[in-house]
N, CA, C and O atoms as a Tripos MOL2 file, in Angstrom:
@<TRIPOS>MOLECULE
protein
  284   283    71     0     0
PROTEIN
NO_CHARGES

@<TRIPOS>ATOM
      1 N         152.3560   47.8370   57.1390 N.3       1 MET1
      2 CA        152.9790   48.8710   55.9780 C.3       1 MET1
      3 C         153.8010   47.8210   54.8500 C.2       1 MET1
      4 O         154.6390   46.9600   55.1200 O.2       1 MET1
      5 N         153.3210   48.1610   53.6710 N.am      2 ALA2
      6 CA        153.9040   47.6480   52.5650 C.3       2 ALA2
      7 C         155.2860   48.0440   51.7410 C.2       2 ALA2
      8 O         155.3900   49.1700   51.2550 O.2       2 ALA2
      9 N         156.4560   46.9530   51.5940 N.am      3 THR3
     10 CA        157.5300   47.3740   51.2460 C.3       3 THR3
     11 C         157.8460   47.9990   49.8980 C.2       3 THR3
     12 O         158.9210   48.5670   49.7060 O.2       3 THR3
     13 N         156.7060   47.8720   48.7630 N.am      4 ALA4
     14 CA        157.0030   48.5080   47.8250 C.3       4 ALA4
     15 C         156.7720   49.7050   47.3290 C.2       4 ALA4
     16 O         157.1150   50.2400   46.2740 O.2       4 ALA4
     17 N         156.0820   50.0900   48.3160 N.am      5 GLN5
     18 CA        155.8040   51.6420   48.2840 C.3       5 GLN5
     19 C         155.0470   52.4120   46.9280 C.2       5 GLN5
     20 O         154.9780   53.6270   46.7440 O.2       5 GLN5
     21 N         154.5470   51.4060   46.1150 N.am      6 ALA6
     22 CA        153.4940   51.6030   45.4330 C.3       6 ALA6
     23 C         152.6790   52.1650   45.7940 C.2       6 ALA6
     24 O         151.7970   51.4270   46.2340 O.2       6 ALA6
     25 N         152.4050   53.4480   45.8760 N.am      7 SER7
     26 CA        151.2220   54.1780   46.5480 C.3       7 SER7
     27 C         149.6230   53.3180   45.7920 C.2       7 SER7
     28 O         148.8390   52.7590   46.5580 O.2       7 SER7
     29 N         149.4160   53.3430   44.5670 N.am      8 CYS8
     30 CA        148.3660   52.6240   43.8970 C.3       8 CYS8
     31 C         148.0360   51.5210   44.7810 C.2       8 CYS8
     32 O         147.1340   51.4990   45.6180 O.2       8 CYS8
     33 N         148.9110   50.5640   44.4830 N.am      9 GLY9
     34 CA        148.4530   49.3250   45.5090 C.3       9 GLY9
     35 C         148.5480   49.1880   46.7350 C.2       9 GLY9
     36 O         147.8380   48.3380   47.2730 O.2       9 GLY9
     37 N         149.3260   49.8760   47.4150 N.am     10 ASP10
     38 CA        149.5090   49.8650   48.7930 C.3      10 ASP10
     39 C         148.0570   50.0750   49.7660 C.2      10 ASP10
     40 O         147.5600   49.4300   50.6890 O.2      10 ASP10
     41 N         147.6480   51.4400   48.9680 N.am     11 SER11
     42 CA        146.4960   51.9900   49.6480 C.3      11 SER11
     43 C         145.4190   51.9360   48.9240 C.2      11 SER11
     44 O         144.6270   52.7720   49.3590 O.2      11 SER11
     45 N         144.9430   51.3030   47.9330 N.am     12 THR12
     46 CA        144.0780   50.8880   47.6180 C.3      12 THR12
     47 C         143.8260   48.9580   47.4000 C.2      12 THR12
     48 O         143.0160   48.2030   47.9390 O.2      12 THR12
     49 N         144.7300   48.7440   46.5580 N.am     13 ILE13
     50 CA        144.3890   46.9230   46.5580 C.3      13 ILE13
     51 C         144.7450   46.3560   47.6360 C.2      13 ILE13
     52 O         143.9040   45.6490   48.1910 O.2      13 ILE13
     53 N         146.0340   46.4940   48.2200 N.am     14 ILE14
     54 CA        146.1280   45.7190   49.5270 C.3      14 ILE14
     55 C         144.8850   45.9140   50.4260 C.2      14 ILE14
     56 O         144.3410   44.8630   50.7660 O.2      14 ILE14
     57 N         144.4140   46.9010   50.8100 N.am     15 PRO15
     58 CA        143.3240   46.9380   51.9340 C.3      15 PRO15
     59 C         142.0490   46.4230   51.3360 C.2      15 PRO15
     60 O         141.1770   45.9450   52.0620 O.2      15 PRO15
     61 N         141.9180   46.5010   50.0930 N.am     16 TYR16
     62 CA        140.8340   45.6940   49.5680 C.3      16 TYR16
     63 C         140.8190   44.6300   49.3660 C.2      16 TYR16
     64 O         139.7040   44.1070   49.3740 O.2      16 TYR16
     65 N         141.7330   43.9610   49.1500 N.am     17 VAL17
     66 CA        141.8670   42.3020   48.8880 C.3      17 VAL17
     67 C         141.8420   41.6380   50.3010 C.2      17 VAL17
     68 O         141.1600   40.6690   50.6340 O.2      17 VAL17
     69 N         142.8940   42.4910   51.2170 N.am     18 THR18
     70 CA        143.4210   41.5940   52.8740 C.3      18 THR18
     71 C         141.8290   42.5140   53.7200 C.2      18 THR18
     72 O         141.5220   41.7820   54.6610 O.2      18 THR18
     73 N         141.1720   43.3320   53.6950 N.am     19 GLY19
     74 CA        140.2820   43.6620   54.4190 C.3      19 GLY19
     75 C         141.5330   44.7410   55.5390 C.2      19 GLY19
     76 O         140.9820   45.5720   56.2600 O.2      19 GLY19
     77 N         142.5060   44.6860   55.5790 N.am     20 ASN20
     78 CA        143.1420   45.4730   56.5880 C.3      20 ASN20
     79 C         143.5780   46.4060   56.4280 C.2      20 ASN20
     80 O         143.6920   46.6740   55.2320 O.2      20 ASN20
     81 N         144.0210   47.3310   57.2710 N.am     21 ILE21
     82 CA        144.4940   48.9550   56.9810 C.3      21 ILE21
     83 C         145.9610   49.0500   56.3460 C.2      21 ILE21
     84 O         146.8100   48.6390   57.1380 O.2      21 ILE21
     85 N         146.3360   49.3680   55.4530 N.am     22 ASN22
     86 CA        147.8210   49.5280   55.1560 C.3      22 ASN22
     87 C         148.1630   51.2280   54.7720 C.2      22 ASN22
     88 O         147.3890   51.9900   54.1940 O.2      22 ASN22
     89 N         149.5390   51.5500   55.2720 N.am     23 ILE23
     90 CA        149.9390   52.7260   54.8660 C.3      23 ILE23
     91 C         151.0350   52.2250   54.3290 C.2      23 ILE23
     92 O         151.5360   51.1090   54.4680 O.2      23 ILE23
     93 N         151.6440   53.8980   53.1810 N.am     24 SER24
     94 CA        152.4060   53.9700   52.3640 C.3      24 SER24
     95 C         152.9500   55.0210   52.2080 C.2      24 SER24
     96 O         152.2530   55.9850   51.8900 O.2      24 SER24
     97 N         154.3850   55.1810   52.3810 N.am     25 LEU25
     98 CA        155.2000   56.2350   52.1600 C.3      25 LEU25
     99 C         155.0850   56.8660   50.9540 C.2      25 LEU25
    100 O         155.6720   57.9430   50.8460 O.2      25 LEU25
    101 N         154.4320   56.4250   49.9710 N.am     26 GLY26
    102 CA        154.3090   56.7870   48.5150 C.3      26 GLY26
    103 C         155.6160   56.5150   47.5000 C.2      26 GLY26
    104 O         156.7570   56.8790   47.7850 O.2      26 GLY26
    105 N         155.3010   55.9000   46.4210 N.am     27 CYS27
    106 CA        156.4340   55.9200   45.5690 C.3      27 CYS27
    107 C         157.1320   57.1600   44.9670 C.2      27 CYS27
    108 O         156.6080   58.2570   45.1600 O.2      27 CYS27
    109 N         158.3980   57.0620   44.1750 N.am     28 PHE28
    110 CA        158.7820   58.6610   43.7850 C.3      28 PHE28
    111 C         157.6640   59.0350   42.4350 C.2      28 PHE28
    112 O         157.2910   60.2000   42.2960 O.2      28 PHE28
    113 N         157.3080   58.2260   41.7300 N.am     29 GLY29
    114 CA        156.1850   58.6100   41.1320 C.3      29 GLY29
    115 C         154.9110   59.2790   41.4750 C.2      29 GLY29
    116 O         154.4770   60.2320   40.8290 O.2      29 GLY29
    117 N         154.2950   58.7440   42.5450 N.am     30 CYS30
    118 CA        153.3570   59.2890   43.0940 C.3      30 CYS30
    119 C         153.7980   60.6190   43.6000 C.2      30 CYS30
    120 O         153.1510   61.6130   43.2700 O.2      30 CYS30
    121 N         155.1640   60.7600   44.6120 N.am     31 ARG31
    122 CA        155.0250   62.1300   45.0450 C.3      31 ARG31
    123 C         155.6890   63.0660   44.0480 C.2      31 ARG31
    124 O         155.7780   64.2240   44.4560 O.2      31 ARG31
    125 N         156.2270   62.8060   42.7070 N.am     32 LYS32
    126 CA        156.2910   63.8060   41.9410 C.3      32 LYS32
    127 C         155.3060   64.4640   41.1700 C.2      32 LYS32
    128 O         155.4140   65.5620   40.6250 O.2      32 LYS32
    129 N         154.1300   63.5350   41.1710 N.am     33 SER33
    130 CA        152.8350   64.0900   40.4280 C.3      33 SER33
    131 C         151.9040   64.2710   41.0220 C.2      33 SER33
    132 O         150.7690   64.2930   40.5460 O.2      33 SER33
    133 N         152.2510   64.4660   42.3820 N.am     34 THR34
    134 CA        151.1050   65.1590   43.2270 C.3      34 THR34
    135 C         151.4640   65.8370   44.1830 C.2      34 THR34
    136 O         152.6640   66.0390   44.3690 O.2      34 THR34
    137 N         150.3340   66.4370   45.1630 N.am     35 ASP35
    138 CA        151.0130   67.5940   45.8580 C.3      35 ASP35
    139 C         151.0170   66.9750   47.1170 C.2      35 ASP35
    140 O         150.3470   67.5710   47.9600 O.2      35 ASP35
    141 N         151.7120   65.7110   47.5750 N.am     36 ILE36
    142 CA        151.9170   64.9460   48.7080 C.3      36 ILE36
    143 C         153.0270   65.4910   49.6060 C.2      36 ILE36
    144 O         154.1570   65.4170   49.1250 O.2      36 ILE36
    145 N         152.9320   65.9190   50.5790 N.am     37 LYS37
    146 CA        154.0870   66.6220   51.3310 C.3      37 LYS37
    147 C         154.7930   65.8560   51.9780 C.2      37 LYS37
    148 O         154.1840   65.0240   52.6490 O.2      37 LYS37
    149 N         156.4940   65.8400   52.0310 N.am     38 PRO38
    150 CA        157.2650   65.2300   52.6850 C.3      38 PRO38
    151 C         156.9860   64.5100   54.0150 C.2      38 PRO38
    152 O         157.7590   63.6230   54.3790 O.2      38 PRO38
    153 N         155.9880   64.8280   54.7060 N.am     39 GLU39
    154 CA        156.0060   64.8060   56.2410 C.3      39 GLU39
    155 C         154.6470   63.9650   55.9340 C.2      39 GLU39
    156 O         154.0450   63.4880   56.8960 O.2      39 GLU39
    157 N         154.2420   63.8080   54.8600 N.am     40 GLU40
    158 CA        152.7680   62.4990   54.4960 C.3      40 GLU40
    159 C         152.7670   61.4900   54.0090 C.2      40 GLU40
    160 O         153.5400   61.2550   53.0790 O.2      40 GLU40
    161 N         152.0740   60.7510   54.3840 N.am     41 MET41
    162 CA        151.7170   59.5250   53.8650 C.3      41 MET41
    163 C         150.4160   59.2030   53.8450 C.2      41 MET41
    164 O         149.4810   59.8020   54.3770 O.2      41 MET41
    165 N         150.4080   58.2900   53.2440 N.am     42 LEU42
    166 CA        149.1490   57.3740   52.4300 C.3      42 LEU42
    167 C         148.4630   56.2400   53.6490 C.2      42 LEU42
    168 O         149.1230   55.4630   54.3390 O.2      42 LEU42
    169 N         147.2510   56.3850   53.6620 N.am     43 VAL43
    170 CA        146.4510   55.4880   54.3730 C.3      43 VAL43
    171 C         145.2420   54.6000   53.4150 C.2      43 VAL43
    172 O         144.3450   55.1790   52.8030 O.2      43 VAL43
    173 N         145.4210   53.1370   53.4310 N.am     44 GLY44
    174 CA        144.3490   52.6810   52.5620 C.3      44 GLY44
    175 C         143.3240   51.8250   53.6030 C.2      44 GLY44
    176 O         143.6720   50.7690   54.1310 O.2      44 GLY44
    177 N         142.0960   52.4150   53.7950 N.am     45 ILE45
    178 CA        141.3170   52.2600   54.9300 C.3      45 ILE45
    179 C         140.1590   51.2770   54.4390 C.2      45 ILE45
    180 O         139.1550   51.9370   54.1700 O.2      45 ILE45
    181 N         139.9080   49.3520   54.1570 N.am     46 PRO46
    182 CA        138.6100   49.0440   54.0100 C.3      46 PRO46
    183 C         137.3400   49.7340   54.7760 C.2      46 PRO46
    184 O         137.2390   50.0050   55.9720 O.2      46 PRO46
    185 N         136.2530   49.9640   53.5470 N.am     47 MET47
    186 CA        135.0700   50.2690   53.8260 C.3      47 MET47
    187 C         134.5270   49.5500   54.9620 C.2      47 MET47
    188 O         133.5610   50.1300   55.4590 O.2      47 MET47
    189 N         134.8050   48.6280   55.4360 N.am     48 ALA48
    190 CA        134.0640   47.4520   56.6430 C.3      48 ALA48
    191 C         134.5810   48.3810   57.8900 C.2      48 ALA48
    192 O         133.7530   48.4870   58.7940 O.2      48 ALA48
    193 N         135.8690   49.0960   58.0850 N.am     49 LYS49
    194 CA        136.5590   49.1900   58.8660 C.3      49 LYS49
    195 C         136.1970   50.7910   59.1520 C.2      49 LYS49
    196 O         136.6820   51.2090   60.2040 O.2      49 LYS49
    197 N         135.6050   51.5250   58.5630 N.am     50 ILE50
    198 CA        135.4600   52.7540   58.8150 C.3      50 ILE50
    199 C         133.8510   53.2210   59.9200 C.2      50 ILE50
    200 O         133.7040   54.4350   60.0660 O.2      50 ILE50
    201 N         133.2890   52.7410   60.2830 N.am     51 PRO51
    202 CA        132.2030   52.7230   60.9590 C.3      51 PRO51
    203 C         133.1920   52.7670   62.3820 C.2      51 PRO51
    204 O         133.3040   53.7160   63.1580 O.2      51 PRO51
    205 N         133.8170   51.5190   62.4530 N.am     52 GLU52
    206 CA        134.8920   51.4830   63.6280 C.3      52 GLU52
    207 C         135.8700   52.8710   63.9910 C.2      52 GLU52
    208 O         135.8870   53.4810   65.0600 O.2      52 GLU52
    209 N         136.7820   53.2000   62.5810 N.am     53 ILE53
    210 CA        137.0740   54.6930   62.7580 C.3      53 ILE53
    211 C         136.5440   55.4450   63.1390 C.2      53 ILE53
    212 O         137.1540   55.9230   64.0950 O.2      53 ILE53
    213 N         135.5510   55.9710   62.9390 N.am     54 VAL54
    214 CA        134.8610   57.0140   62.5600 C.3      54 VAL54
    215 C         134.3250   57.0710   64.2570 C.2      54 VAL54
    216 O         134.6310   58.0120   64.9900 O.2      54 VAL54
    217 N         133.5310   55.9630   64.6880 N.am     55 LYS55
    218 CA        133.2590   56.0930   66.3590 C.3      55 LYS55
    219 C         134.5790   56.1040   67.1220 C.2      55 LYS55
    220 O         134.4820   56.4850   68.2880 O.2      55 LYS55
    221 N         136.1550   55.6570   66.5650 N.am     56 ALA56
    222 CA        137.2380   56.1660   67.3410 C.3      56 ALA56
    223 C         137.1720   57.4240   67.5630 C.2      56 ALA56
    224 O         136.7390   57.9120   68.6060 O.2      56 ALA56
    225 N         137.5920   58.0480   66.6070 N.am     57 LEU57
    226 CA        137.6290   59.4850   66.0200 C.3      57 LEU57
    227 C         136.7410   60.2800   66.8060 C.2      57 LEU57
    228 O         137.2380   61.3330   67.2080 O.2      57 LEU57
    229 N         135.5950   60.0590   67.1190 N.am     58 GLU58
    230 CA        134.2040   60.7670   67.5460 C.3      58 GLU58
    231 C         134.6960   60.5820   69.1990 C.2      58 GLU58
    232 O         134.6000   61.5930   69.8950 O.2      58 GLU58
    233 N         135.1760   59.4250   69.7880 N.am     59 LYS59
    234 CA        134.8900   59.2660   71.1470 C.3      59 LYS59
    235 C         136.7800   60.5880   71.3540 C.2      59 LYS59
    236 O         136.8180   61.5680   72.0990 O.2      59 LYS59
    237 N         137.6950   60.2220   70.6720 N.am     60 MET60
    238 CA        139.0260   61.3150   70.8070 C.3      60 MET60
    239 C         138.6120   62.4090   70.4200 C.2      60 MET60
    240 O         139.2970   63.3750   70.7540 O.2      60 MET60
    241 N         137.7010   62.5990   69.8120 N.am     61 GLY61
    242 CA        137.0620   64.1460   69.6050 C.3      61 GLY61
    243 C         136.7210   64.8650   70.9670 C.2      61 GLY61
    244 O         136.9860   66.0290   71.2640 O.2      61 GLY61
    245 N         135.9830   63.7800   71.8370 N.am     62 ALA62
    246 CA        135.0940   64.2310   73.0100 C.3      62 ALA62
    247 C         135.8610   64.3990   73.9520 C.2      62 ALA62
    248 O         135.6010   65.1400   74.9000 O.2      62 ALA62
    249 N         136.8520   63.7770   73.8350 N.am     63 GLY63
    250 CA        137.8370   63.4770   75.4220 C.3      63 GLY63
    251 C         138.9780   63.7510   75.1470 C.2      63 GLY63
    252 O         139.1590   64.9640   75.2520 O.2      63 GLY63
    253 N         140.1330   63.0360   74.7410 N.am     64 PRO64
    254 CA        141.6880   63.1980   75.4400 C.3      64 PRO64
    255 C         141.8320   64.7050   74.1030 C.2      64 PRO64
    256 O         142.1180   65.8450   74.4690 O.2      64 PRO64
    257 N         141.5890   64.3690   72.7570 N.am     65 ILE65
    258 CA        142.0270   65.4750   71.6910 C.3      65 ILE65
    259 C         141.6130   67.1000   72.6620 C.2      65 ILE65
    260 O         142.5460   67.7690   73.1050 O.2      65 ILE65
    261 N         140.3980   67.4700   72.8400 N.am     66 PRO66
    262 CA        140.3960   68.5360   73.1590 C.3      66 PRO66
    263 C         141.0160   68.8570   74.6240 C.2      66 PRO66
    264 O         141.3850   69.9770   74.9790 O.2      66 PRO66
    265 N         141.0530   67.9770   75.2140 N.am     67 LYS67
    266 CA        141.3600   67.9770   76.5710 C.3      67 LYS67
    267 C         143.0340   68.6510   76.4160 C.2      67 LYS67
    268 O         143.2980   69.7220   76.9620 O.2      67 LYS67
    269 N         143.9870   67.9550   75.6880 N.am     68 SER68
    270 CA        144.9400   67.8980   75.5460 C.3      68 SER68
    271 C         145.7960   69.3290   75.4690 C.2      68 SER68
    272 O         146.7180   69.7590   76.1620 O.2      68 SER68
    273 N         144.8510   70.0520   73.9470 N.am     69 ARG69
    274 CA        144.4850   71.2390   73.5620 C.3      69 ARG69
    275 C         144.2100   72.5530   74.6250 C.2      69 ARG69
    276 O         144.4570   73.7140   74.2960 O.2      69 ARG69
    277 N         143.7820   72.2530   75.6490 N.am     70 THR70
    278 CA        143.2470   73.4290   76.3350 C.3      70 THR70
    279 C         144.6750   74.0310   77.3330 C.2      70 THR70
    280 O         145.6950   73.4290   77.6680 O.2      70 THR70
    281 N         144.2950   75.2430   77.5690 N.am     71 LYS71
    282 CA        145.5170   75.7970   78.1430 C.3      71 LYS71
    283 C         145.1300   76.2020   79.6300 C.2      71 LYS71
    284 O         145.9730   76.7050   80.3720 O.2      71 LYS71
@<TRIPOS>BOND
     1     1     2 1
     2     2     3 1
     3     3     4 2
     4     3     5 am
     5     5     6 1
     6     6     7 1
     7     7     8 2
     8     7     9 am
     9     9    10 1
    10    10    11 1
    11    11    12 2
    12    11    13 am
    13    13    14 1
    14    14    15 1
    15    15    16 2
    16    15    17 am
    17    17    18 1
    18    18    19 1
    19    19    20 2
    20    19    21 am
    21    21    22 1
    22    22    23 1
    23    23    24 2
    24    23    25 am
    25    25    26 1
    26    26    27 1
    27    27    28 2
    28    27    29 am
    29    29    30 1
    30    30    31 1
    31    31    32 2
    32    31    33 am
    33    33    34 1
    34    34    35 1
    35    35    36 2
    36    35    37 am
    37    37    38 1
    38    38    39 1
    39    39    40 2
    40    39    41 am
    41    41    42 1
    42    42    43 1
    43    43    44 2
    44    43    45 am
    45    45    46 1
    46    46    47 1
    47    47    48 2
    48    47    49 am
    49    49    50 1
    50    50    51 1
    51    51    52 2
    52    51    53 am
    53    53    54 1
    54    54    55 1
    55    55    56 2
    56    55    57 am
    57    57    58 1
    58    58    59 1
    59    59    60 2
    60    59    61 am
    61    61    62 1
    62    62    63 1
    63    63    64 2
    64    63    65 am
    65    65    66 1
    66    66    67 1
    67    67    68 2
    68    67    69 am
    69    69    70 1
    70    70    71 1
    71    71    72 2
    72    71    73 am
    73    73    74 1
    74    74    75 1
    75    75    76 2
    76    75    77 am
    77    77    78 1
    78    78    79 1
    79    79    80 2
    80    79    81 am
    81    81    82 1
    82    82    83 1
    83    83    84 2
    84    83    85 am
    85    85    86 1
    86    86    87 1
    87    87    88 2
    88    87    89 am
    89    89    90 1
    90    90    91 1
    91    91    92 2
    92    91    93 am
    93    93    94 1
    94    94    95 1
    95    95    96 2
    96    95    97 am
    97    97    98 1
    98    98    99 1
    99    99   100 2
   100    99   101 am
   101   101   102 1
   102   102   103 1
   103   103   104 2
   104   103   105 am
   105   105   106 1
   106   106   107 1
   107   107   108 2
   108   107   109 am
   109   109   110 1
   110   110   111 1
   111   111   112 2
   112   111   113 am
   113   113   114 1
   114   114   115 1
   115   115   116 2
   116   115   117 am
   117   117   118 1
   118   118   119 1
   119   119   120 2
   120   119   121 am
   121   121   122 1
   122   122   123 1
   123   123   124 2
   124   123   125 am
   125   125   126 1
   126   126   127 1
   127   127   128 2
   128   127   129 am
   129   129   130 1
   130   130   131 1
   131   131   132 2
   132   131   133 am
   133   133   134 1
   134   134   135 1
   135   135   136 2
   136   135   137 am
   137   137   138 1
   138   138   139 1
   139   139   140 2
   140   139   141 am
   141   141   142 1
   142   142   143 1
   143   143   144 2
   144   143   145 am
   145   145   146 1
   146   146   147 1
   147   147   148 2
   148   147   149 am
   149   149   150 1
   150   150   151 1
   151   151   152 2
   152   151   153 am
   153   153   154 1
   154   154   155 1
   155   155   156 2
   156   155   157 am
   157   157   158 1
   158   158   159 1
   159   159   160 2
   160   159   161 am
   161   161   162 1
   162   162   163 1
   163   163   164 2
   164   163   165 am
   165   165   166 1
   166   166   167 1
   167   167   168 2
   168   167   169 am
   169   169   170 1
   170   170   171 1
   171   171   172 2
   172   171   173 am
   173   173   174 1
   174   174   175 1
   175   175   176 2
   176   175   177 am
   177   177   178 1
   178   178   179 1
   179   179   180 2
   180   179   181 am
   181   181   182 1
   182   182   183 1
   183   183   184 2
   184   183   185 am
   185   185   186 1
   186   186   187 1
   187   187   188 2
   188   187   189 am
   189   189   190 1
   190   190   191 1
   191   191   192 2
   192   191   193 am
   193   193   194 1
   194   194   195 1
   195   195   196 2
   196   195   197 am
   197   197   198 1
   198   198   199 1
   199   199   200 2
   200   199   201 am
   201   201   202 1
   202   202   203 1
   203   203   204 2
   204   203   205 am
   205   205   206 1
   206   206   207 1
   207   207   208 2
   208   207   209 am
   209   209   210 1
   210   210   211 1
   211   211   212 2
   212   211   213 am
   213   213   214 1
   214   214   215 1
   215   215   216 2
   216   215   217 am
   217   217   218 1
   218   218   219 1
   219   219   220 2
   220   219   221 am
   221   221   222 1
   222   222   223 1
   223   223   224 2
   224   223   225 am
   225   225   226 1
   226   226   227 1
   227   227   228 2
   228   227   229 am
   229   229   230 1
   230   230   231 1
   231   231   232 2
   232   231   233 am
   233   233   234 1
   234   234   235 1
   235   235   236 2
   236   235   237 am
   237   237   238 1
   238   238   239 1
   239   239   240 2
   240   239   241 am
   241   241   242 1
   242   242   243 1
   243   243   244 2
   244   243   245 am
   245   245   246 1
   246   246   247 1
   247   247   248 2
   248   247   249 am
   249   249   250 1
   250   250   251 1
   251   251   252 2
   252   251   253 am
   253   253   254 1
   254   254   255 1
   255   255   256 2
   256   255   257 am
   257   257   258 1
   258   258   259 1
   259   259   260 2
   260   259   261 am
   261   261   262 1
   262   262   263 1
   263   263   264 2
   264   263   265 am
   265   265   266 1
   266   266   267 1
   267   267   268 2
   268   267   269 am
   269   269   270 1
   270   270   271 1
   271   271   272 2
   272   271   273 am
   273   273   274 1
   274   274   275 1
   275   275   276 2
   276   275   277 am
   277   277   278 1
   278   278   279 1
   279   279   280 2
   280   279   281 am
   281   281   282 1
   282   282   283 1
   283   283   284 2
@<TRIPOS>SUBSTRUCTURE
     1 MET1         2 RESIDUE 1 A MET
     2 ALA2         6 RESIDUE 1 A ALA
     3 THR3        10 RESIDUE 1 A THR
     4 ALA4        14 RESIDUE 1 A ALA
     5 GLN5        18 RESIDUE 1 A GLN
     6 ALA6        22 RESIDUE 1 A ALA
     7 SER7        26 RESIDUE 1 A SER
     8 CYS8        30 RESIDUE 1 A CYS
     9 GLY9        34 RESIDUE 1 A GLY
    10 ASP10       38 RESIDUE 1 A ASP
    11 SER11       42 RESIDUE 1 A SER
    12 THR12       46 RESIDUE 1 A THR
    13 ILE13       50 RESIDUE 1 A ILE
    14 ILE14       54 RESIDUE 1 A ILE
    15 PRO15       58 RESIDUE 1 A PRO
    16 TYR16       62 RESIDUE 1 A TYR
    17 VAL17       66 RESIDUE 1 A VAL
    18 THR18       70 RESIDUE 1 A THR
    19 GLY19       74 RESIDUE 1 A GLY
    20 ASN20       78 RESIDUE 1 A ASN
    21 ILE21       82 RESIDUE 1 A ILE
    22 ASN22       86 RESIDUE 1 A ASN
    23 ILE23       90 RESIDUE 1 A ILE
    24 SER24       94 RESIDUE 1 A SER
    25 LEU25       98 RESIDUE 1 A LEU
    26 GLY26      102 RESIDUE 1 A GLY
    27 CYS27      106 RESIDUE 1 A CYS
    28 PHE28      110 RESIDUE 1 A PHE
    29 GLY29      114 RESIDUE 1 A GLY
    30 CYS30      118 RESIDUE 1 A CYS
    31 ARG31      122 RESIDUE 1 A ARG
    32 LYS32      126 RESIDUE 1 A LYS
    33 SER33      130 RESIDUE 1 A SER
    34 THR34      134 RESIDUE 1 A THR
    35 ASP35      138 RESIDUE 1 A ASP
    36 ILE36      142 RESIDUE 1 A ILE
    37 LYS37      146 RESIDUE 1 A LYS
    38 PRO38      150 RESIDUE 1 A PRO
    39 GLU39      154 RESIDUE 1 A GLU
    40 GLU40      158 RESIDUE 1 A GLU
    41 MET41      162 RESIDUE 1 A MET
    42 LEU42      166 RESIDUE 1 A LEU
    43 VAL43      170 RESIDUE 1 A VAL
    44 GLY44      174 RESIDUE 1 A GLY
    45 ILE45      178 RESIDUE 1 A ILE
    46 PRO46      182 RESIDUE 1 A PRO
    47 MET47      186 RESIDUE 1 A MET
    48 ALA48      190 RESIDUE 1 A ALA
    49 LYS49      194 RESIDUE 1 A LYS
    50 ILE50      198 RESIDUE 1 A ILE
    51 PRO51      202 RESIDUE 1 A PRO
    52 GLU52      206 RESIDUE 1 A GLU
    53 ILE53      210 RESIDUE 1 A ILE
    54 VAL54      214 RESIDUE 1 A VAL
    55 LYS55      218 RESIDUE 1 A LYS
    56 ALA56      222 RESIDUE 1 A ALA
    57 LEU57      226 RESIDUE 1 A LEU
    58 GLU58      230 RESIDUE 1 A GLU
    59 LYS59      234 RESIDUE 1 A LYS
    60 MET60      238 RESIDUE 1 A MET
    61 GLY61      242 RESIDUE 1 A GLY
    62 ALA62      246 RESIDUE 1 A ALA
    63 GLY63      250 RESIDUE 1 A GLY
    64 PRO64      254 RESIDUE 1 A PRO
    65 ILE65      258 RESIDUE 1 A ILE
    66 PRO66      262 RESIDUE 1 A PRO
    67 LYS67      266 RESIDUE 1 A LYS
    68 SER68      270 RESIDUE 1 A SER
    69 ARG69      274 RESIDUE 1 A ARG
    70 THR70      278 RESIDUE 1 A THR
    71 LYS71      282 RESIDUE 1 A LYS
């Protein structure tokens, strides 16, 4: 997680340059000029990691998530 909380850099430039996922709470300007809710944050995911993340989400969607929501 970046310390500057500059949404544009934290969620686009840092992941692009480093190849690492990065999160940001969002800077004041970003929050003021967009519809980001107080309980939301931003995540930057490098394209190279997307297949791995999709695979993990599909696995979670087929198992733990639906099972935890059944009554």
